[in-house]
C-alpha angles and dihedrals in degrees: 000000000000121000088215097049115138102179098280117112107235123225106266095223089055092053093046092051097043094045089050110171094337095118089061104028095045090066086070088073099026093118089053092052088053092046093049089051091053092055090046093052091050089051094047090054091047091059094042099252091124132026127249089253093051092048092052094046093048093046092049093049093046087051092054087051090051091052089047090054091047089059091049091246099117113098135173105240121232097254093045118096103210144338093280090057091044094052092048092046090051091051093048094049090055103035103023114208095003089063089060090063095069090086094056113131098002141083133215083252094065092037093059090043090056092043093051095044092050091046093047092048090053094045093048090049091049093046091049091053090050091047089052089061088053090049092052091050091052093049094046091051092045090055095044094051100032089121099048111100123222134180111256114218136211122176086008090291129113104266116160144346115286134160139222085246092059092043097051090041092054090060091047089057089046090059090050091060091044087056091052090057092044088051092053090050089051091051093051090046099047100077120108118250094174111123096028085100114184091354099282105074127239138268089228117106095246123165106224094176090060093057088043091059093039093053093042095239114161092231144332126287090231112192110068092208091054090059093079091036088055091061105097091020093070092042089049091054092048092043091053091052091049091046091052092053089045091054090055091053093044095051095046089048089054089051090052093049090053095042092052093053122107090246092058111021092177094137137023139177133215116273093255092061098054136056137232145215129266091225107015111074096192096058121122105176127194094221096151092057092044091054093045087052093049096044090046090050090054091048087053088064091061099091088052092050090049093049092051092052097050109024098092102033121119120236118278127049118320124181092232086079089069088076094065093074099068093046090059097040089055095043093052092047093050096043096050091048091049093048089049094051092044089057090050093052095045091053085062102038117131120210123211114230130221094016095153093053086083108103088223086078099048092106091063087073092058095094088054088053089055089050090051090055091046090054088055088058103262113139111255097241091051092048090048093053093047094053094043089056091058099032095108095054107021127103108217126216107251117238124225131218090258091064088070112074107149122102113279097015125123090265096047108034096170090215091155090056092047090049093051092051089050093050091050092052091047089064086078091072116073099178096198109175118242090238089061091052090049091052091052092048092050090050092048088050092053092253102109096146095061 
């Protein structure tokens, strides 16, 4: 079944190539296609385009399809092109001519737009909740180890005094900014394209504000021609948010790989959380963090891939846009899995104590010796030169946490302030389950007992 069939049998190779993986991948957002159709049917009845009986029958059938999908029993049949065609075919098989009315006043173009935006909204919200758990883990570790000193590095060389509290807290604040970007992407995404049809509207008296409210979009996507132009723009915004979070994961993973090495030995994990070698008995490999780093680096290419797909497309719908779906499906799956396993690893991390007692790290206290002289009234540049002259032979007075008082230093981490900012940004993500939206739709459609 093809929604665009005109009585001419298409060449099978053409259909196979143009449908691509849609028969499989479209199942990812099958529930959202059904939910979008529910809202559309309620709207069609409200403007007199379908009868009360037709609305009730279609809603009940769509609800049964939703429950079928919930159980993992909904499939896209071999001769069916995509999820939109499958849903319509199921309706027609149950309801006959009434089922054919579900496509009134819309195109596959605005259907897939609605499906993707509802899918992206849910995935963004779920990812934000998961990232919140990672944030809590970082903050907890930062508070727990705020007194444990650590060499801070620049140019891969020991530089100044740091702490595990500062290190963990830095990545917590990274996540806060990642959520700001993801929130911006959610806001761009959460406008309603339903009713823009093929990108030029329709002469039918549809009520787009009603479907906006029913599907809990923040507002309309107003200009019909912008609907197709927005494809790629929305995905770019989401891709940028995902890439930012991926960068945080990748850089932390790199730190852990370094800190687990024999030359550092700053952190460690129980034997059951690391892997070994087939011929080297001593090996304890940070495979988990290497794979998080690798997967995250791939996700960071997503904005570039999105840009290459859409940068030279003319306005209006183009089939190239179909290829955006799988990129985002894969990115969300990989990122969520990586965040989950990082939480697991961090809950089992072991911190080495008294690292800076090693005389190897005495020079990292040299800047603090300069500051001590400054506090005695010696000009900074003179103090700097004096300490640099003796740096190869001098033993420096080691600072303590209490010597650091300004905001964001190892003695004043400001974790409460970081946490407040993160919580404020998390208010952007509503995370309402699809089942609750379905319940509200059935109630709005006069079918509350479904």
